[in-house]
C-alpha positions in Angstrom: -33.0 -46.8 -1.5 -29.9 -45.5 0.2 -26.9 -43.8 -1.4 -24.6 -40.9 -1.2 -23.1 -38.3 -3.4 -19.5 -37.2 -3.1 -17.1 -34.7 -4.6 -13.4 -34.1 -4.5 -12.3 -30.6 -3.8 -8.9 -29.0 -4.0 -8.1 -26.8 -1.0 -5.4 -24.2 -0.4 -3.5 -26.5 2.0 -0.1 -28.2 1.8 -1.3 -31.5 3.2 -5.0 -32.6 3.2 -4.3 -35.5 5.5 -3.0 -33.1 8.2 -5.8 -30.6 7.5 -8.5 -33.3 8.1 -6.8 -34.4 11.3 -6.4 -30.8 12.4 -10.2 -30.1 11.8 -11.1 -33.0 14.2 -8.5 -32.3 16.9 -7.8 -28.6 17.0 -10.7 -26.6 15.3 -14.3 -25.9 16.1 -16.7 -23.1 15.3 -19.5 -22.6 17.8 -18.9 -26.1 19.2 -18.9 -27.8 15.8 -16.4 -29.1 13.3 -16.6 -31.2 10.1 -15.2 -34.5 9.0 -13.7 -35.0 5.5 -11.6 -37.7 4.0 -8.2 -36.9 2.5 -8.5 -37.7 -1.2 -4.9 -39.1 -1.5 -6.3 -42.5 -0.5 -8.6 -42.6 -3.5 -5.7 -42.4 -6.0 -3.3 -45.1 -7.0 -0.6 -42.6 -8.2 1.6 -41.5 -5.3 1.4 -37.8 -4.6 -2.0 -37.3 -6.2 -4.7 -35.8 -4.0 -2.2 -34.3 -1.6 -4.2 -31.0 -1.5 -7.7 -32.5 -2.0 -10.5 -33.8 0.2 -13.5 -36.0 -0.4 -16.7 -34.3 0.7 -20.1 -36.1 1.1 -23.2 -34.2 0.1 -25.8 -34.1 2.8 -29.5 -34.1 2.3 -30.4 -31.1 4.5 -29.4 -27.8 2.9 -29.1 -26.2 6.3 -26.5 -28.8 7.4 -24.6 -28.3 4.2 -24.6 -24.5 4.7 -23.3 -24.9 8.2 -20.6 -27.3 7.0 -19.4 -24.9 4.3 -19.2 -22.0 6.9 -17.1 -24.2 9.2 -14.8 -25.1 6.3 -14.5 -21.4 5.3 -13.6 -20.3 8.8 -11.2 -23.2 9.3 -9.3 -22.4 6.1 -8.8 -18.8 7.4 -6.9 -19.9 10.4 -5.3 -23.2 9.3 -1.5 -22.9 9.8 -0.8 -25.1 6.7 -2.8 -22.8 4.3 -1.0 -22.1 1.0 -2.8 -18.9 -0.1 
């Protein structure tokens, strides 16, 4: 059987849509970046999820650890960071 697990996480960013685009176009760490979905598209209420992203859990712990490190470093330099 196939399936996936997801979580929604609030990030210290003004606009998760912009942050997710920025990750793919302008950021890399050691030649890698990550892809996340802005959570605003998962809400029916306008304005909800503006600072949230949807993250998929991966099966390999090593891949998850690398992804979290990339996210940590990206948030340190992202120009739209709120804190």
